[in-house]
N, C-alpha and C positions, 0 to 999 in steps of 0.2 A: 850185340849191336853191330849193324853192318858198317863196314869201313870202306871208303873209296879213296883213291889217290886224289881225285879232283871232283869237286862239286861246282857245276856251272849253273849260275842263277840267271835265267833269261833264255827264252827260246826264239829269239829273233835271228837274223842272218849271222850276226857276229857270234852269238852264243852257240848255235849249231855248228858253225865253222870251227870254233875252238874245240868243241866236243869231238868232232870228227878227227881233227888233227891230233889231239891228245891221245885218243884211244888208238890211233894208228901208230903212235910212238910207244905203245906198251903200257899206258896208264889206265887204271880202272876209273871209269867216268860215270857220274850221275848228272844228268841235266834236268832241271825242274823249270817249268813254265806254268804260271798260274792261270793262263788262258789257253788259246790255241797257238800252235807253232806259227810264227810270223803273223800273229793276229793283230798286230798294231802297225808300227812303222814299216816293217819289212814287207807287208802286203799292200802298202799304200804309196808306193813310189811311182815314178813316171815310166817304170818298166824298161829301163835302159841300162845297158852295160856300156859305158862311154867314158872317154877321157875327160870330158868336161871342158869343152871348147871355151866357154865363157870364163872359166877360172883363170885362163891366161891373162885376161884383162886385169885381174887382181894380183898378178905376179906369182901365182901358185904353180910355178913350173914343175917342181918336184912332185906335187900331187898329181898333176896332169900326166907326167911321165910314168909314175907308178900306175895310174889308172889305165893308161894305154898298154902297158905291159900286161896288166891283169886282164884286159879285154882280150888280148891274144891268147892268154892262158885259158880263159873261159870258153873261147871258141873251140879250143882243143879238147877240153875235158867235159864239156856239156854241149855238144853240137845239136842236140835235140831241143835244148831250151834257149840257146843263144843264136840269133840269126843276124847277119849283116843287113843293114838298111841304108838306102841312099837318103841323105838329108838335103833338102833344098833350103838354102839360106838367101832369101830375097834381100836386095839392097834398098833401104829406105833413104832417099836423098836427105831427109831432115834429121836422120839419126846418125849412127856411127858411120864415119866416112868409108868409102870403098877401099881406100888403101889400108885402113885399119883391119877390115875384114880379111883382106888378102894377106896381110902380114900374119894375122892370127892363124889362118889356115895353113900358111907356109910353116909356121912353127909347129903346128899340130902334126902336119905330115912329117916334119923333121923328127919329132919325138916318137912317132909311131913306126917309123921305118916302112917296110913293105907289107905289113900285115893285111891292109885293105887298100883299095884304090885311093889314090891321092885326089885332092880337090881340083875341080876345074871350074872355069867361068861358064856361065850360061846366059843366053838371051831368051827371054820368055816368049818372044814372038816366033822363035824358031825351034823350040823344044816342047814336047807334050807336057812336061812338068809345069809349064807356064799356063796351061789351059785353065786350071781351077782358080788362078789368081786374078784379082781385080785389075782393071786398067790403071795405068800409072806405075805399076811395078814392072820395069822393063828388063832389068839385069839382076844377076845374083850369082850364086855359087852352088855347086853340088859337092858334098863331102860324104864320107862314110863313117858310120858308127854302128852300134848293135842294139837290138831290142831283146828283152828277156821276159819270161813269166816269173815275176819275183817270188810269189808265194810258192810256186813249185820248186824254185831253186832252194828255198828254205827247207821244204819238206824232204826233198831228195838228198840234201846234205845231211839232214837228221837221219834219214833212212840208211845212208851209208855208215854213219856213226853207229847206229844200232846194229847193222849187219856185222860190224867189226867188234861188237861187244859192249858198246856204251848202253847205259840204261836211260831211256828217254821217258820222262813222266810229265804229261800235260795235266792241266787243271790241278796243279800241285803248288801250294803256296810256300814260299820261303819265309819263315817267321823270324827266327833269331839265330845267331851264331856267336860262340865265344871260344877263345882259345883255352884248352885244358889238356895238360899232360902231353904237350907237343903236337896236338892236332886240333882241328876245329870240331866242336860239337854243335851240330845244327839241328834246329827244330823245323819240321815240315808238317804240312796239313793237307789232307785230301779227303773229300767227302765226309768231313766232320771228324776224321780220324787223325790223331797226332802221331808223329814218328820222330825219333831221335836217330840221327846217323852221324858218323864221324868221317871227316875228310882231312887228308894231309894238306890240301890247299883248296882255296875258294877263288873262283873267277866271277866277279860281279859284272855281268854283261847285260844289265837290265834296261839299257837304252834310256828312254825318257825318265825311267824310274831308278836310275843308277844312284841318285842321292837318297831315295827312299830305301833302297837296298843297303846302302852304307849305314843308314841310321839304325838298322836292325843288327848290325855287327858290333859286338862289344870287344874292345881292346885294340882297335886299329889305332895307328899312330900318325898316319898322314891325313891332312885335311882333305875334304871333298872338293874337287875342282868345280869352278862355276861353269854351268852350261846354259845355253840359250835354247829354249823350246820354240821352234818355228814350225808353224802349220803349213803343209802343202796340200792343196785341194785340186781335184781334177773333175772334169765332166766327160761323159761318154755320150756321143750322138750317133745317129745313123751315118753311114759312110758319107763323108763330105765330098769326095772326089774319086775319080778312077785312078788306078795305078797303085804300085806298092811303095811309093816314096813317102817319106815324112817331111815335115816342114818345120824349120826353126824360125820362129817369128819374133821380131823385136817389138816390144811394147813401148809406148810413148814415155813411160817412166824409166826406161833403161833395162827393165827385166826381160827375160827370155821366156817364151811360151812355146811348147812343142805341140804339133798336131801329128799324131802317129796312127797308122793303120792298126786296128785292134780287133782281134777275134774275127777276122775275115770281113765282117759286114758293118763294122763300126769305126769311128775315129775317136781317139783319146786325146783330150786337150788339157794341158796343164804345164806348169804348176804355178801356184801362188806362193808367196812367202809372207806369212802373217805371224807376228809374235803371239805366243800363248802364255797366259797368266794363270789359267785354271787347270783342273785335272786333265792331263793329256789323254786319259781313257775316255773322255766324253766329248771329243772334238767332232765337229761336222762342218760341212761347207756352209758358208753364210750366203745370203742372197747377194751381198756385195761381191763376193768372189765369183759366184755364178755369172753375174753381170759383167765383171771384169774379163773373165775368160771368153765370154761370148763377144764382147766388144773387140778384143784383140783379134779373134778369128774373123769377125765381120769386117775388120779394117783391111784384111788381106785376101779373103776368099770371095768369089762371086756369089756363092750360095750363102744366104744370110740366115743366121740362126735366131730363133726366138727361144724364150725360156721353156716353152712347151716341147721343143725338140730334144731336150735333155732326157736321155734314157736311164742314166745311172750317174751317181756322184759318189766320191769317196774322199776322205781326208785322213791324213796321218801327221804325226808330230815327229820332227827330226830333232834329236838331241845334239846340238852343235856346240863345240867349244866356244866359250865366250872370249872372243879376241878383241872386244872393245868397239867393234864397228856398230854404228848406230843403225845402219841399213841392214835389215835381216838378210837381204839377198847377197850381201858382201861378206857375211860371216863365213869363216873357213869351213870346208867340208873335210878337213884333215882330222886325224885322231891322235890321242895320247894314251899312254899306259901309266899307271902308278903301281909299283910292286911294293907292298908293305910286308917286310919280313925282317924286323929288327932282331939282332942277337940270335939269329937262327930259329926264330919262332915260326910257326906254321904260316906260310905265305898267303897273302890276299892280293889278287890282281884286280884292279878296277880299270875298265875300258870306257873312254870318253870320246864321243864323236864317231866319225866314220861314215862311209857310204856303201851302198850295195856293191858297186863295182870292185872295191878293194877289200871285200870281206875275207877272201881267201888268204891274201898276204897279211892282213891284220891278224887273222887267226894263227898264221905261221909264226909271226913275230911274238905274239902273245904266248904261244906254246913254247917257244924258245925260252922265254923268261921263266915260265913255270917249271919246265924240265930242269933248267939250271938250278933254280931254287930248291927243287926236290932231289937234286943230284942224279937225275935220270936223263941227261942230255942225249938225244938220238938224232939221226939224220932227218932232214926235211923230206917230205914225200908227196905232198898233195898237188904239186904243180904238174905231175905226170899221171896221176891216178884219175880215171874218168869217174864222173858221178854216175849213179845208177841209171842205166838206160843209154848212156853215152859211150859205150865201149866200141871197139873196132868194128863190130858186126852191124852197127847202126846203119851205115850208108848202104850196105847190101840189103838189109831188111827193108829199107825204103823202096828199093828197086823191086824186091820180090813181093811186097805187100799186096799189090792188086791181084796177083795170081794166088797168093796164099789165103787171102780173105776176100774173095770176089763178091761176097754178099754184103760187104760194107759199102755204103755210099761214099763217094770220093771225099766229100768234106769231112765226114766222120772219121774216115781212115786217116786223113791228114791231121786232124785234131788229136787223135789218139797217139799217133806216132810222135807228134811234137810234144805231147804232155809226158809220155811214158818211155819213149825211145824203145830199146830192145825189151824193156819190161812190159811192153804191151801184151806179150804172150801170157803174162800173169793175169791180165785183165780179161782177155778173150778166151783163155783156156783152150778147150778142144771144140769150141763152138763152130758150127758149119752153117749157121743161119742166124738172122737177127732174133728169131724166136728162142733160140738156145741161149741167148744172153739174158733171158729172164724178163721180168716185168718191164714194160716200157713206160717211162715217167714223163715223156715229152721230149721234143727236139731229138737229139741223138743220145739221150741218157737212158741206159738200161741198168737193170739191177746188178749185172756182173761188175760194172764200174763202181757202183756204190759199195758192193762187197769188198772190192779191192781197196777203196779209200778208207773204209772202216777197219779192215783187217791189217793193212800194210802201211797206212799213211795217217793214222791217228785222228781221222775225221770222226766227230761225235754228234754232229747235227747238220741240218741243211745248209746253214751259213758256211760251215767249214767246207762242204762239198761244192756248193753252187757258186759261192762268191770268192773263195780263195783258191781251192785246188782245181777248179774247172772253168769258172766264169760262165757256166751254163745258166746262171740266174738271169742273164740277159735274154735268154731264149725261151724260158719257161714262164707261163702265166701264174697268177696268184694261186689258183687251185692246184696246179702241178707242183709248185714249190711247197704247198702245205702237204701234199702227198709224200714228198721226199722227207719232210720233217717228221711226219707220222711214221715213215719207214724206220728212221733212226730211233724213234722212241720205242718201237716194238721189236726191232731186230736185235737179238742178243748174239754178238760174235766176239770171241776173245781175240784181241789184237795180237799180231805176231810179236814174238819176244823182242824186247827193246822198247 
């Protein structure tokens, strides 16, 4: 029977973060995910690494400070995935008063230090950022935050964990676990095959399914914390405006909606906050949410959206700590750990809540607790170690890329560098022409990239490749997407170890 130091249940951003941190501290790690990595909440975010300006309004100063520190860290260790963005915050005379916005931005800048430019006031009749806005919006502010490709952040964190020795198993179900002879004996299932493994510790990082995971673990002594399942939905439309700036829009109900440049030719608009009472695996955007997001955008921008302008939608469920707030938008985005290890028994760590921005620090703190419980405490390391593709050679590779791969169209070259960083060489290999990249599937997708996604990044179907790892589903038509799916069905490639 195979034994690991740590079994991680859940392949979202927090799960892969813990796996990466733990294996880097010398633990043998197995991570299991019953679907695709980041296939639920972690690929359905607003694609931001940010401090959470609006959380200041609810007094969550420590969470904002932690998030801003992590934003700086992510800019350093993942420069290909995380990019600074200017956010335009219009002032609506009938909503939050101007002094409140100015005070919030002052505190935001105070907490962030000098990582990114500080906020400034702006008059929309004197600055190009005002051109897309409707008449009546005269003044506002510009502040800085960061955008990220969330699904790629998950996959590359998992890739680093695997490269360091962790075993990553997707489409593998965690069934049960019980303490026996000082360890956990866990039952797993994949492709109809059952397996029993032993682990000295378990991390239950199943996100919206953390309660379900706990129900399958026999012998735990701590009760399961209450969580609130809150759905966030987004729409994607053709580019609403010129420029690389994003907009932070205040909705009449007090919520905040972002409009963010997305994949060069599109605008991402979201999010909503809707309570979820049913299976979080079956969520989708409602017509009411589509109408709500369009209405907020139409109240601010000159260009008016109809339902027919929506090119893509997605929805995900955030597992938030239940702090008693009736309004889902005000529920804390902070996180908590429970470590269940009475009388020296094999430890169980459960993770509740959290957000994309703070995943690395969450994983660091979680691994601290696990290594102490296992008697293997070692130094923290992840704040200085770049994620795959984000090493020191990235900046120079960006400069050299046009000469190194002159056959690549500019937009394709920029996309590949942003997605893979220095690991783009693994995608392109020795190719000296587009033809040498293999079959062309549409847009700028070639077989060489699909081979990389299948071999190195655990992609098993068209959805994994087109809607999570690349977003090229936005650019391919139905027939082209079916060709990609057929390719996955017929191409047999052994994934890289891990």
